[in-house]
All heavy atoms as a GROMACS GRO file, in nm:
protein
  594
    1MET      N    1   0.606   0.337  -1.133
    1MET     CA    2   0.525   0.223  -1.169
    1MET      C    3   0.609   0.096  -1.181
    1MET      O    4   0.554  -0.009  -1.201
    1MET     CB    5   0.451   0.250  -1.300
    1MET     CG    6   0.346   0.360  -1.292
    1MET     SD    7   0.213   0.329  -1.177
    1MET     CE    8   0.135   0.190  -1.248
    2ASN      N    9   0.740   0.109  -1.170
    2ASN     CA   10   0.826  -0.009  -1.180
    2ASN      C   11   0.878  -0.052  -1.043
    2ASN      O   12   0.924   0.031  -0.966
    2ASN     CB   13   0.946   0.019  -1.272
    2ASN     CG   14   0.902   0.044  -1.414
    2ASN    OD1   15   0.810  -0.021  -1.462
    2ASN    ND2   16   0.966   0.136  -1.480
    3TYR      N   17   0.868  -0.179  -1.014
    3TYR     CA   18   0.925  -0.243  -0.897
    3TYR      C   19   0.850  -0.217  -0.766
    3TYR      O   20   0.886  -0.272  -0.664
    3TYR     CB   21   1.073  -0.210  -0.881
    3TYR     CG   22   1.152  -0.230  -1.007
    3TYR    CD1   23   1.205  -0.123  -1.077
    3TYR    CD2   24   1.168  -0.358  -1.060
    3TYR    CE1   25   1.274  -0.143  -1.195
    3TYR    CE2   26   1.238  -0.378  -1.178
    3TYR     CZ   27   1.291  -0.270  -1.244
    3TYR     OH   28   1.359  -0.290  -1.361
    4GLY      N   29   0.750  -0.133  -0.765
    4GLY     CA   30   0.669  -0.111  -0.646
    4GLY      C   31   0.748  -0.062  -0.528
    4GLY      O   32   0.854  -0.002  -0.540
    5CYS      N   33   0.699  -0.090  -0.409
    5CYS     CA   34   0.761  -0.041  -0.287
    5CYS      C   35   0.895  -0.108  -0.258
    5CYS      O   36   0.976  -0.055  -0.183
    5CYS     CB   37   0.667  -0.062  -0.169
    5CYS     SG   38   0.514   0.028  -0.183
    6ILE      N   39   0.918  -0.224  -0.316
    6ILE     CA   40   1.041  -0.298  -0.292
    6ILE      C   41   1.163  -0.218  -0.338
    6ILE      O   42   1.275  -0.241  -0.294
    6ILE     CB   43   1.036  -0.439  -0.356
    6ILE    CG1   44   1.142  -0.529  -0.297
    6ILE    CG2   45   1.051  -0.431  -0.506
    6ILE    CD1   46   1.106  -0.580  -0.161
    7SER      N   47   1.142  -0.120  -0.427
    7SER     CA   48   1.253  -0.039  -0.478
    7SER      C   49   1.303   0.061  -0.374
    7SER      O   50   1.402   0.129  -0.398
    7SER     CB   51   1.209   0.036  -0.603
    7SER     OG   52   1.115   0.137  -0.568
    8ASP      N   53   1.235   0.075  -0.262
    8ASP     CA   54   1.268   0.172  -0.156
    8ASP      C   55   1.250   0.316  -0.203
    8ASP      O   56   1.305   0.408  -0.144
    8ASP     CB   57   1.409   0.152  -0.102
    8ASP     CG   58   1.425   0.022  -0.027
    8ASP    OD1   59   1.323  -0.033   0.020
    8ASP    OD2   60   1.539  -0.025  -0.014
    9MET      N   61   1.170   0.336  -0.308
    9MET     CA   62   1.149   0.471  -0.358
    9MET      C   63   1.063   0.555  -0.263
    9MET      O   64   1.064   0.677  -0.270
    9MET     CB   65   1.086   0.469  -0.496
    9MET     CG   66   0.946   0.414  -0.499
    9MET     SD   67   0.871   0.418  -0.661
    9MET     CE   68   0.753   0.548  -0.636
   10VAL      N   69   0.989   0.490  -0.175
   10VAL     CA   70   0.907   0.560  -0.078
   10VAL      C   71   0.966   0.534   0.060
   10VAL      O   72   0.942   0.430   0.121
   10VAL     CB   73   0.759   0.512  -0.085
   10VAL    CG1   74   0.673   0.590   0.013
   10VAL    CG2   75   0.706   0.524  -0.225
   11SER      N   76   1.044   0.629   0.107
   11SER     CA   77   1.121   0.606   0.230
   11SER      C   78   1.033   0.577   0.352
   11SER      O   79   1.075   0.508   0.443
   11SER     CB   80   1.212   0.725   0.259
   11SER     OG   81   1.136   0.844   0.272
   12SER      N   82   0.910   0.625   0.351
   12SER     CA   83   0.822   0.599   0.466
   12SER      C   84   0.764   0.458   0.465
   12SER      O   85   0.696   0.419   0.560
   12SER     CB   86   0.710   0.703   0.472
   12SER     OG   87   0.633   0.697   0.355
   13LEU      N   88   0.791   0.380   0.360
   13LEU     CA   89   0.741   0.243   0.354
   13LEU      C   90   0.854   0.141   0.359
   13LEU      O   91   0.839   0.029   0.315
   13LEU     CB   92   0.659   0.221   0.227
   13LEU     CG   93   0.529   0.300   0.217
   13LEU    CD1   94   0.462   0.275   0.081
   13LEU    CD2   95   0.435   0.266   0.329
   14VAL      N   96   0.969   0.180   0.416
   14VAL     CA   97   1.085   0.092   0.419
   14VAL      C   98   1.089   0.011   0.549
   14VAL      O   99   1.112  -0.110   0.546
   14VAL     CB  100   1.216   0.171   0.401
   14VAL    CG1  101   1.338   0.081   0.420
   14VAL    CG2  102   1.219   0.236   0.264
   15TYR      N  103   1.067   0.075   0.660
   15TYR     CA  104   1.082   0.009   0.791
   15TYR      C  105   0.947  -0.023   0.853
   15TYR      O  106   0.853   0.055   0.843
   15TYR     CB  107   1.163   0.098   0.885
   15TYR     CG  108   1.301   0.128   0.832
   15TYR    CD1  109   1.332   0.251   0.778
   15TYR    CD2  110   1.400   0.028   0.834
   15TYR    CE1  111   1.458   0.276   0.728
   15TYR    CE2  112   1.526   0.053   0.783
   15TYR     CZ  113   1.554   0.178   0.730
   15TYR     OH  114   1.679   0.201   0.680
   16TYR      N  115   0.939  -0.138   0.918
   16TYR     CA  116   0.814  -0.181   0.980
   16TYR      C  117   0.761  -0.078   1.079
   16TYR      O  118   0.639  -0.055   1.085
   16TYR     CB  119   0.829  -0.316   1.050
   16TYR     CG  120   0.838  -0.433   0.956
   16TYR    CD1  121   0.928  -0.536   0.981
   16TYR    CD2  122   0.758  -0.444   0.844
   16TYR    CE1  123   0.938  -0.647   0.896
   16TYR    CE2  124   0.766  -0.553   0.758
   16TYR     CZ  125   0.855  -0.653   0.786
   16TYR     OH  126   0.863  -0.761   0.702
   17CYS      N  127   0.846  -0.017   1.156
   17CYS     CA  128   0.797   0.080   1.255
   17CYS      C  129   0.722   0.194   1.186
   17CYS      O  130   0.620   0.242   1.236
   17CYS     CB  131   0.910   0.133   1.342
   17CYS     SG  132   1.040   0.220   1.254
   18ALA      N  133   0.767   0.232   1.068
   18ALA     CA  134   0.699   0.339   0.993
   18ALA      C  135   0.570   0.289   0.929
   18ALA      O  136   0.467   0.356   0.934
   18ALA     CB  137   0.792   0.396   0.887
   19THR      N  138   0.575   0.170   0.868
   19THR     CA  139   0.454   0.118   0.803
   19THR      C  140   0.346   0.086   0.905
   19THR      O  141   0.228   0.104   0.876
   19THR     CB  142   0.483  -0.006   0.715
   19THR    OG1  143   0.538  -0.110   0.794
   19THR    CG2  144   0.576   0.027   0.601
   20HIS      N  145   0.386   0.044   1.023
   20HIS     CA  146   0.286   0.016   1.127
   20HIS      C  147   0.216   0.145   1.171
   20HIS      O  148   0.095   0.146   1.193
   20HIS     CB  149   0.352  -0.053   1.246
   20HIS     CG  150   0.394  -0.192   1.215
   20HIS    ND1  151   0.455  -0.272   1.308
   20HIS    CD2  152   0.386  -0.267   1.103
   20HIS    CE1  153   0.482  -0.390   1.255
   20HIS    NE2  154   0.442  -0.389   1.130
   21THR      N  155   0.293   0.253   1.182
   21THR     CA  156   0.234   0.381   1.220
   21THR      C  157   0.138   0.430   1.112
   21THR      O  158   0.028   0.476   1.142
   21THR     CB  159   0.344   0.486   1.244
   21THR    OG1  160   0.427   0.440   1.351
   21THR    CG2  161   0.286   0.620   1.280
   22ILE      N  162   0.180   0.419   0.986
   22ILE     CA  163   0.093   0.460   0.875
   22ILE      C  164  -0.035   0.378   0.876
   22ILE      O  165  -0.146   0.432   0.862
   22ILE     CB  166   0.166   0.447   0.741
   22ILE    CG1  167   0.278   0.550   0.731
   22ILE    CG2  168   0.068   0.462   0.624
   22ILE    CD1  169   0.373   0.527   0.616
   23PHE      N  170  -0.021   0.248   0.893
   23PHE     CA  171  -0.139   0.161   0.896
   23PHE      C  172  -0.232   0.201   1.009
   23PHE      O  173  -0.354   0.213   0.989
   23PHE     CB  174  -0.097   0.015   0.913
   23PHE     CG  175  -0.213  -0.078   0.920
   23PHE    CD1  176  -0.274  -0.123   0.803
   23PHE    CD2  177  -0.264  -0.120   1.042
   23PHE    CE1  178  -0.384  -0.209   0.809
   23PHE    CE2  179  -0.373  -0.205   1.048
   23PHE     CZ  180  -0.432  -0.250   0.932
   24ASP      N  181  -0.178   0.221   1.127
   24ASP     CA  182  -0.261   0.257   1.243
   24ASP      C  183  -0.332   0.390   1.221
   24ASP      O  184  -0.448   0.406   1.260
   24ASP     CB  185  -0.177   0.262   1.370
   24ASP     CG  186  -0.123   0.125   1.410
   24ASP    OD1  187  -0.175   0.022   1.362
   24ASP    OD2  188  -0.025   0.122   1.489
   25ASN      N  189  -0.264   0.486   1.157
   25ASN     CA  190  -0.323   0.617   1.133
   25ASN      C  191  -0.424   0.620   1.019
   25ASN      O  192  -0.508   0.710   1.013
   25ASN     CB  193  -0.214   0.720   1.105
   25ASN     CG  194  -0.131   0.751   1.227
   25ASN    OD1  195  -0.176   0.735   1.340
   25ASN    ND2  196  -0.008   0.794   1.205
   26HIS      N  197  -0.417   0.523   0.928
   26HIS     CA  198  -0.504   0.522   0.809
   26HIS      C  199  -0.580   0.390   0.795
   26HIS      O  200  -0.615   0.351   0.684
   26HIS     CB  201  -0.420   0.550   0.684
   26HIS     CG  202  -0.354   0.683   0.687
   26HIS    ND1  203  -0.420   0.799   0.658
   26HIS    CD2  204  -0.228   0.718   0.721
   26HIS    CE1  205  -0.337   0.901   0.672
   26HIS    NE2  206  -0.219   0.854   0.709
   27TYR      N  207  -0.605   0.327   0.907
   27TYR     CA  208  -0.669   0.196   0.908
   27TYR      C  209  -0.797   0.193   0.826
   27TYR      O  210  -0.816   0.105   0.741
   27TYR     CB  211  -0.696   0.151   1.051
   27TYR     CG  212  -0.774   0.023   1.059
   27TYR    CD1  213  -0.710  -0.099   1.044
   27TYR    CD2  214  -0.912   0.024   1.080
   27TYR    CE1  215  -0.781  -0.218   1.049
   27TYR    CE2  216  -0.984  -0.094   1.085
   27TYR     CZ  217  -0.918  -0.215   1.070
   27TYR     OH  218  -0.988  -0.332   1.074
   28ASP      N  219  -0.887   0.287   0.849
   28ASP     CA  220  -1.018   0.286   0.781
   28ASP      C  221  -1.003   0.297   0.630
   28ASP      O  222  -1.070   0.223   0.555
   28ASP     CB  223  -1.108   0.398   0.833
   28ASP     CG  224  -1.152   0.376   0.977
   28ASP    OD1  225  -1.158   0.259   1.020
   28ASP    OD2  226  -1.178   0.477   1.046
   29GLU      N  227  -0.917   0.386   0.584
   29GLU     CA  228  -0.897   0.404   0.440
   29GLU      C  229  -0.834   0.280   0.376
   29GLU      O  230  -0.874   0.239   0.266
   29GLU     CB  231  -0.808   0.525   0.411
   29GLU     CG  232  -0.869   0.658   0.453
   29GLU     CD  233  -0.820   0.704   0.590
   29GLU    OE1  234  -0.790   0.619   0.677
   29GLU    OE2  235  -0.814   0.825   0.610
   30ILE      N  236  -0.738   0.221   0.445
   30ILE     CA  237  -0.671   0.101   0.393
   30ILE      C  238  -0.769  -0.016   0.388
   30ILE      O  239  -0.773  -0.090   0.289
   30ILE     CB  240  -0.547   0.067   0.478
   30ILE    CG1  241  -0.440   0.176   0.459
   30ILE    CG2  242  -0.491  -0.070   0.440
   30ILE    CD1  243  -0.323   0.167   0.555
   31GLU      N  244  -0.849  -0.031   0.490
   31GLU     CA  245  -0.948  -0.138   0.491
   31GLU      C  246  -1.051  -0.119   0.380
   31GLU      O  247  -1.094  -0.215   0.317
   31GLU     CB  248  -1.017  -0.147   0.627
   31GLU     CG  249  -0.932  -0.215   0.732
   31GLU     CD  250  -0.908  -0.362   0.698
   31GLU    OE1  251  -1.000  -0.443   0.709
   31GLU    OE2  252  -0.794  -0.394   0.661
   32GLU      N  253  -1.092   0.004   0.355
   32GLU     CA  254  -1.186   0.030   0.247
   32GLU      C  255  -1.127  -0.011   0.112
   32GLU      O  256  -1.195  -0.076   0.031
   32GLU     CB  257  -1.223   0.178   0.245
   32GLU     CG  258  -1.328   0.212   0.143
   32GLU     CD  259  -1.369   0.358   0.147
   32GLU    OE1  260  -1.361   0.420   0.255
   32GLU    OE2  261  -1.410   0.409   0.041
   33LEU      N  262  -1.000   0.024   0.088
   33LEU     CA  263  -0.934  -0.019  -0.035
   33LEU      C  264  -0.927  -0.171  -0.044
   33LEU      O  265  -0.950  -0.229  -0.149
   33LEU     CB  266  -0.792   0.038  -0.042
   33LEU     CG  267  -0.775   0.178  -0.093
   33LEU    CD1  268  -0.629   0.223  -0.074
   33LEU    CD2  269  -0.814   0.188  -0.239
   34ARG      N  270  -0.892  -0.233   0.067
   34ARG     CA  271  -0.879  -0.379   0.069
   34ARG      C  272  -1.011  -0.446   0.033
   34ARG      O  273  -1.016  -0.539  -0.048
   34ARG     CB  274  -0.833  -0.427   0.207
   34ARG     CG  275  -0.808  -0.575   0.214
   34ARG     CD  276  -0.742  -0.613   0.345
   34ARG     NE  277  -0.832  -0.613   0.456
   34ARG     CZ  278  -0.911  -0.717   0.488
   34ARG    NH1  279  -0.910  -0.826   0.414
   34ARG    NH2  280  -0.989  -0.711   0.592
   35PHE      N  281  -1.120  -0.398   0.090
   35PHE     CA  282  -1.251  -0.456   0.060
   35PHE      C  283  -1.295  -0.425  -0.083
   35PHE      O  284  -1.350  -0.511  -0.151
   35PHE     CB  285  -1.356  -0.410   0.160
   35PHE     CG  286  -1.342  -0.475   0.296
   35PHE    CD1  287  -1.316  -0.397   0.407
   35PHE    CD2  288  -1.350  -0.613   0.310
   35PHE    CE1  289  -1.300  -0.457   0.532
   35PHE    CE2  290  -1.336  -0.672   0.434
   35PHE     CZ  291  -1.310  -0.593   0.546
   36ASP      N  292  -1.269  -0.302  -0.129
   36ASP     CA  293  -1.306  -0.263  -0.266
   36ASP      C  294  -1.236  -0.349  -0.370
   36ASP      O  295  -1.291  -0.376  -0.476
   36ASP     CB  296  -1.271  -0.116  -0.293
   36ASP     CG  297  -1.365  -0.020  -0.221
   36ASP    OD1  298  -1.469  -0.065  -0.169
   36ASP    OD2  299  -1.333   0.101  -0.217
   37HIS      N  300  -1.114  -0.392  -0.342
   37HIS     CA  301  -1.036  -0.470  -0.437
   37HIS      C  302  -1.031  -0.618  -0.402
   37HIS      O  303  -0.956  -0.694  -0.464
   37HIS     CB  304  -0.893  -0.413  -0.447
   37HIS     CG  305  -0.890  -0.277  -0.507
   37HIS    ND1  306  -0.895  -0.256  -0.643
   37HIS    CD2  307  -0.887  -0.155  -0.450
   37HIS    CE1  308  -0.892  -0.126  -0.666
   37HIS    NE2  309  -0.888  -0.062  -0.550
   38ASP      N  310  -1.108  -0.656  -0.301
   38ASP     CA  311  -1.115  -0.797  -0.259
   38ASP      C  312  -0.974  -0.856  -0.240
   38ASP      O  313  -0.942  -0.963  -0.291
   38ASP     CB  314  -1.195  -0.879  -0.360
   38ASP     CG  315  -1.237  -1.014  -0.304
   38ASP    OD1  316  -1.252  -1.025  -0.182
   38ASP    OD2  317  -1.252  -1.108  -0.384
   39PHE      N  318  -0.890  -0.782  -0.168
   39PHE     CA  319  -0.751  -0.822  -0.147
   39PHE      C  320  -0.739  -0.904  -0.019
   39PHE      O  321  -0.782  -0.862   0.088
   39PHE     CB  322  -0.662  -0.697  -0.136
   39PHE     CG  323  -0.518  -0.728  -0.109
   39PHE    CD1  324  -0.438  -0.781  -0.208
   39PHE    CD2  325  -0.463  -0.703   0.015
   39PHE    CE1  326  -0.304  -0.809  -0.183
   39PHE    CE2  327  -0.330  -0.731   0.040
   39PHE     CZ  328  -0.250  -0.784  -0.059
   40THR      N  329  -0.680  -1.021  -0.032
   40THR     CA  330  -0.654  -1.107   0.083
   40THR      C  331  -0.502  -1.120   0.097
   40THR      O  332  -0.437  -1.179   0.010
   40THR     CB  333  -0.716  -1.247   0.063
   40THR    OG1  334  -0.855  -1.231   0.041
   40THR    CG2  335  -0.692  -1.334   0.185
   41PRO      N  336  -0.446  -1.065   0.204
   41PRO     CA  337  -0.300  -1.070   0.220
   41PRO      C  338  -0.250  -1.210   0.252
   41PRO      O  339  -0.324  -1.292   0.307
   41PRO     CB  340  -0.272  -0.975   0.336
   41PRO     CG  341  -0.402  -0.958   0.406
   41PRO     CD  342  -0.511  -0.990   0.309
   42ASN      N  343  -0.125  -1.234   0.217
   42ASN     CA  344  -0.057  -1.359   0.249
   42ASN      C  345  -0.028  -1.362   0.399
   42ASN      O  346   0.032  -1.270   0.451
   42ASN     CB  347   0.073  -1.367   0.167
   42ASN     CG  348   0.148  -1.494   0.191
   42ASN    OD1  349   0.128  -1.562   0.290
   42ASN    ND2  350   0.238  -1.525   0.100
   43ASN      N  351  -0.068  -1.465   0.467
   43ASN     CA  352  -0.050  -1.473   0.612
   43ASN      C  353   0.095  -1.489   0.654
   43ASN      O  354   0.126  -1.479   0.772
   43ASN     CB  355  -0.132  -1.588   0.670
   43ASN     CG  356  -0.280  -1.561   0.665
   43ASN    OD1  357  -0.323  -1.446   0.663
   43ASN    ND2  358  -0.359  -1.666   0.660
   44ASP      N  359   0.185  -1.516   0.560
   44ASP     CA  360   0.326  -1.534   0.592
   44ASP      C  361   0.401  -1.403   0.608
   44ASP      O  362   0.518  -1.402   0.640
   44ASP     CB  363   0.395  -1.619   0.485
   44ASP     CG  364   0.341  -1.760   0.480
   44ASP    OD1  365   0.283  -1.805   0.580
   44ASP    OD2  366   0.355  -1.824   0.374
   45GLN      N  367   0.334  -1.291   0.582
   45GLN     CA  368   0.400  -1.161   0.584
   45GLN      C  369   0.342  -1.074   0.694
   45GLN      O  370   0.234  -1.102   0.746
   45GLN     CB  371   0.386  -1.094   0.449
   45GLN     CG  372   0.448  -1.174   0.336
   45GLN     CD  373   0.415  -1.114   0.200
   45GLN    OE1  374   0.337  -1.022   0.189
   45GLN    NE2  375   0.478  -1.167   0.097
   46ASP      N  376   0.411  -0.968   0.727
   46ASP     CA  377   0.364  -0.872   0.825
   46ASP      C  378   0.237  -0.805   0.770
   46ASP      O  379   0.242  -0.741   0.664
   46ASP     CB  380   0.473  -0.769   0.853
   46ASP     CG  381   0.432  -0.669   0.957
   46ASP    OD1  382   0.364  -0.572   0.920
   46ASP    OD2  383   0.466  -0.690   1.075
   47LEU      N  384   0.126  -0.820   0.838
   47LEU     CA  385  -0.004  -0.775   0.787
   47LEU      C  386  -0.008  -0.625   0.763
   47LEU      O  387  -0.048  -0.579   0.656
   47LEU     CB  388  -0.116  -0.815   0.882
   47LEU     CG  389  -0.256  -0.771   0.842
   47LEU    CD1  390  -0.296  -0.838   0.711
   47LEU    CD2  391  -0.355  -0.804   0.952
   48ARG      N  392   0.033  -0.547   0.861
   48ARG     CA  393   0.025  -0.401   0.845
   48ARG      C  394   0.116  -0.353   0.731
   48ARG      O  395   0.077  -0.267   0.653
   48ARG     CB  396   0.060  -0.331   0.976
   48ARG     CG  397  -0.049  -0.351   1.082
   48ARG     CD  398  -0.023  -0.274   1.206
   48ARG     NE  399   0.083  -0.339   1.283
   48ARG     CZ  400   0.125  -0.297   1.402
   48ARG    NH1  401   0.073  -0.189   1.456
   48ARG    NH2  402   0.219  -0.362   1.466
   49ASN      N  403   0.234  -0.409   0.721
   49ASN     CA  404   0.326  -0.372   0.614
   49ASN      C  405   0.268  -0.409   0.478
   49ASN      O  406   0.268  -0.328   0.384
   49ASN     CB  407   0.461  -0.439   0.636
   49ASN     CG  408   0.565  -0.392   0.539
   49ASN    OD1  409   0.604  -0.276   0.542
   49ASN    ND2  410   0.609  -0.481   0.453
   50THR      N  411   0.216  -0.530   0.467
   50THR     CA  412   0.158  -0.577   0.341
   50THR      C  413   0.041  -0.488   0.298
   50THR      O  414   0.031  -0.451   0.181
   50THR     CB  415   0.110  -0.722   0.356
   50THR    OG1  416   0.223  -0.804   0.389
   50THR    CG2  417   0.046  -0.774   0.229
   51LEU      N  418  -0.044  -0.453   0.391
   51LEU     CA  419  -0.159  -0.370   0.357
   51LEU      C  420  -0.119  -0.227   0.323
   51LEU      O  421  -0.181  -0.164   0.237
   51LEU     CB  422  -0.263  -0.373   0.468
   51LEU     CG  423  -0.335  -0.507   0.482
   51LEU    CD1  424  -0.426  -0.508   0.604
   51LEU    CD2  425  -0.414  -0.541   0.356
   52ASP      N  426  -0.014  -0.174   0.386
   52ASP     CA  427   0.037  -0.042   0.348
   52ASP      C  428   0.087  -0.043   0.205
   52ASP      O  429   0.057   0.047   0.127
   52ASP     CB  430   0.153   0.000   0.440
   52ASP     CG  431   0.105   0.069   0.566
   52ASP    OD1  432  -0.014   0.096   0.579
   52ASP    OD2  433   0.192   0.096   0.651
   53TRP      N  434   0.166  -0.143   0.172
   53TRP     CA  435   0.219  -0.154   0.036
   53TRP      C  436   0.104  -0.167  -0.064
   53TRP      O  437   0.106  -0.103  -0.168
   53TRP     CB  438   0.312  -0.274   0.024
   53TRP     CG  439   0.447  -0.256   0.083
   53TRP    CD1  440   0.485  -0.172   0.184
   53TRP    CD2  441   0.565  -0.326   0.043
   53TRP    NE1  442   0.618  -0.188   0.210
   53TRP    CE2  443   0.670  -0.280   0.126
   53TRP    CE3  444   0.591  -0.422  -0.052
   53TRP    CZ2  445   0.800  -0.329   0.113
   53TRP    CZ3  446   0.720  -0.470  -0.063
   53TRP    CH2  447   0.823  -0.422   0.019
   54PHE      N  448   0.009  -0.251  -0.032
   54PHE     CA  449  -0.107  -0.269  -0.119
   54PHE      C  450  -0.178  -0.134  -0.142
   54PHE      O  451  -0.209  -0.099  -0.256
   54PHE     CB  452  -0.203  -0.371  -0.059
   54PHE     CG  453  -0.339  -0.369  -0.122
   54PHE    CD1  454  -0.360  -0.424  -0.247
   54PHE    CD2  455  -0.446  -0.309  -0.056
   54PHE    CE1  456  -0.485  -0.420  -0.306
   54PHE    CE2  457  -0.571  -0.305  -0.114
   54PHE     CZ  458  -0.590  -0.360  -0.239
   55ALA      N  459  -0.205  -0.062  -0.034
   55ALA     CA  460  -0.277   0.066  -0.045
   55ALA      C  461  -0.196   0.166  -0.128
   55ALA      O  462  -0.252   0.234  -0.215
   55ALA     CB  463  -0.304   0.122   0.094
   56PHE      N  464  -0.067   0.173  -0.104
   56PHE     CA  465   0.017   0.264  -0.181
   56PHE      C  466   0.011   0.231  -0.330
   56PHE      O  467  -0.005   0.319  -0.415
   56PHE     CB  468   0.162   0.261  -0.132
   56PHE     CG  469   0.252   0.347  -0.215
   56PHE    CD1  470   0.256   0.484  -0.196
   56PHE    CD2  471   0.332   0.290  -0.313
   56PHE    CE1  472   0.338   0.565  -0.274
   56PHE    CE2  473   0.415   0.370  -0.392
   56PHE     CZ  474   0.418   0.507  -0.372
   57LYS      N  475   0.022   0.103  -0.362
   57LYS     CA  476   0.020   0.062  -0.502
   57LYS      C  477  -0.115   0.092  -0.567
   57LYS      O  478  -0.121   0.139  -0.681
   57LYS     CB  479   0.053  -0.087  -0.514
   57LYS     CG  480   0.196  -0.118  -0.483
   57LYS     CD  481   0.219  -0.268  -0.485
   57LYS     CE  482   0.359  -0.304  -0.437
   57LYS     NZ  483   0.378  -0.450  -0.434
   58GLN      N  484  -0.224   0.067  -0.496
   58GLN     CA  485  -0.356   0.092  -0.553
   58GLN      C  486  -0.378   0.241  -0.577
   58GLN      O  487  -0.432   0.280  -0.681
   58GLN     CB  488  -0.465   0.037  -0.461
   58GLN     CG  489  -0.472  -0.113  -0.459
   58GLN     CD  490  -0.488  -0.171  -0.598
   58GLN    OE1  491  -0.568  -0.128  -0.678
   58GLN    NE2  492  -0.407  -0.272  -0.627
   59ILE      N  493  -0.337   0.323  -0.484
   59ILE     CA  494  -0.352   0.469  -0.501
   59ILE      C  495  -0.264   0.518  -0.615
   59ILE      O  496  -0.306   0.600  -0.696
   59ILE     CB  497  -0.320   0.540  -0.369
   59ILE    CG1  498  -0.429   0.509  -0.266
   59ILE    CG2  499  -0.308   0.691  -0.390
   59ILE    CD1  500  -0.393   0.548  -0.124
   60THR      N  501  -0.144   0.464  -0.625
   60THR     CA  502  -0.054   0.501  -0.734
   60THR      C  503  -0.113   0.463  -0.869
   60THR      O  504  -0.112   0.544  -0.964
   60THR     CB  505   0.084   0.434  -0.716
   60THR    OG1  506   0.138   0.474  -0.590
   60THR    CG2  507   0.180   0.472  -0.827
   61TYR      N  508  -0.164   0.340  -0.882
   61TYR     CA  509  -0.227   0.297  -1.006
   61TYR      C  510  -0.344   0.387  -1.043
   61TYR      O  511  -0.361   0.426  -1.158
   61TYR     CB  512  -0.276   0.152  -0.998
   61TYR     CG  513  -0.167   0.050  -0.987
   61TYR    CD1  514  -0.183  -0.061  -0.904
   61TYR    CD2  515  -0.048   0.060  -1.059
   61TYR    CE1  516  -0.084  -0.158  -0.893
   61TYR    CE2  517   0.052  -0.036  -1.048
   61TYR     CZ  518   0.033  -0.145  -0.965
   61TYR     OH  519   0.131  -0.238  -0.953
   62THR      N  520  -0.426   0.419  -0.945
   62THR     CA  521  -0.543   0.503  -0.970
   62THR      C  522  -0.500   0.640  -1.022
   62THR      O  523  -0.553   0.689  -1.121
   62THR     CB  524  -0.627   0.517  -0.841
   62THR    OG1  525  -0.673   0.388  -0.801
   62THR    CG2  526  -0.746   0.611  -0.862
   63LEU      N  527  -0.405   0.702  -0.954
   63LEU     CA  528  -0.357   0.833  -0.998
   63LEU      C  529  -0.292   0.826  -1.136
   63LEU      O  530  -0.312   0.914  -1.220
   63LEU     CB  531  -0.256   0.890  -0.897
   63LEU     CG  532  -0.315   0.934  -0.764
   63LEU    CD1  533  -0.203   0.969  -0.665
   63LEU    CD2  534  -0.409   1.052  -0.782
   64PHE      N  535  -0.215   0.724  -1.160
   64PHE     CA  536  -0.148   0.704  -1.287
   64PHE      C  537  -0.247   0.704  -1.403
   64PHE      O  538  -0.230   0.775  -1.502
   64PHE     CB  539  -0.069   0.573  -1.284
   64PHE     CG  540   0.012   0.545  -1.406
   64PHE    CD1  541   0.134   0.608  -1.427
   64PHE    CD2  542  -0.032   0.452  -1.499
   64PHE    CE1  543   0.210   0.580  -1.539
   64PHE    CE2  544   0.044   0.424  -1.613
   64PHE     CZ  545   0.165   0.488  -1.632
   65TYR      N  546  -0.354   0.628  -1.387
   65TYR     CA  547  -0.454   0.618  -1.494
   65TYR      C  548  -0.546   0.739  -1.501
   65TYR      O  549  -0.583   0.784  -1.609
   65TYR     CB  550  -0.532   0.488  -1.483
   65TYR     CG  551  -0.446   0.370  -1.514
   65TYR    CD1  552  -0.404   0.282  -1.416
   65TYR    CD2  553  -0.398   0.350  -1.644
   65TYR    CE1  554  -0.322   0.175  -1.445
   65TYR    CE2  555  -0.314   0.243  -1.675
   65TYR     CZ  556  -0.276   0.155  -1.576
   65TYR     OH  557  -0.193   0.052  -1.604
   66GLU      N  558  -0.582   0.796  -1.385
   66GLU     CA  559  -0.667   0.915  -1.387
   66GLU      C  560  -0.598   1.035  -1.449
   66GLU      O  561  -0.661   1.120  -1.510
   66GLU     CB  562  -0.714   0.949  -1.245
   66GLU     CG  563  -0.823   0.858  -1.194
   66GLU     CD  564  -0.871   0.895  -1.056
   66GLU    OE1  565  -0.822   0.996  -0.999
   66GLU    OE2  566  -0.957   0.823  -1.003
   67LEU      N  567  -0.465   1.042  -1.432
   67LEU     CA  568  -0.389   1.152  -1.490
   67LEU      C  569  -0.349   1.126  -1.635
   67LEU      O  570  -0.285   1.210  -1.697
   67LEU     CB  571  -0.264   1.179  -1.404
   67LEU     CG  572  -0.290   1.229  -1.264
   67LEU    CD1  573  -0.160   1.233  -1.183
   67LEU    CD2  574  -0.355   1.367  -1.267
   68GLY      N  575  -0.387   1.010  -1.687
   68GLY     CA  576  -0.358   0.978  -1.826
   68GLY      C  577  -0.212   0.952  -1.855
   68GLY      O  578  -0.164   0.980  -1.964
   69LEU      N  579  -0.140   0.899  -1.759
   69LEU     CA  580   0.003   0.874  -1.776
   69LEU      C  581   0.033   0.739  -1.837
   69LEU      O  582   0.150   0.704  -1.855
   69LEU     CB  583   0.075   0.887  -1.640
   69LEU     CG  584   0.060   1.024  -1.573
   69LEU    CD1  585   0.121   1.020  -1.434
   69LEU    CD2  586   0.124   1.132  -1.658
   70ASP      N  587  -0.070   0.662  -1.868
   70ASP     CA  588  -0.048   0.528  -1.925
   70ASP      C  589  -0.014   0.533  -2.071
   70ASP      O  590  -0.022   0.624  -2.141
   70ASP     CB  591  -0.170   0.439  -1.904
   70ASP     CG  592  -0.299   0.498  -1.956
   70ASP    OD1  593  -0.308   0.620  -1.973
   70ASP    OD2  594  -0.393   0.421  -1.980
   0.00000   0.00000   0.00000
């Protein structure tokens, strides 16, 4: 829960080639999360990478609270 994806704790979210593949493979799920949370990415960043990070963080937060780890 500290530092998010920038900490490199999730090795599959470090390199653009990997995040682009994840985004392409999970486009529908990521878009659903984006719309559910009314998330608008910053246009100055790589879109697929930004949305992967966003989706990972949202799923992590959800699991964290559902499991009562707060």
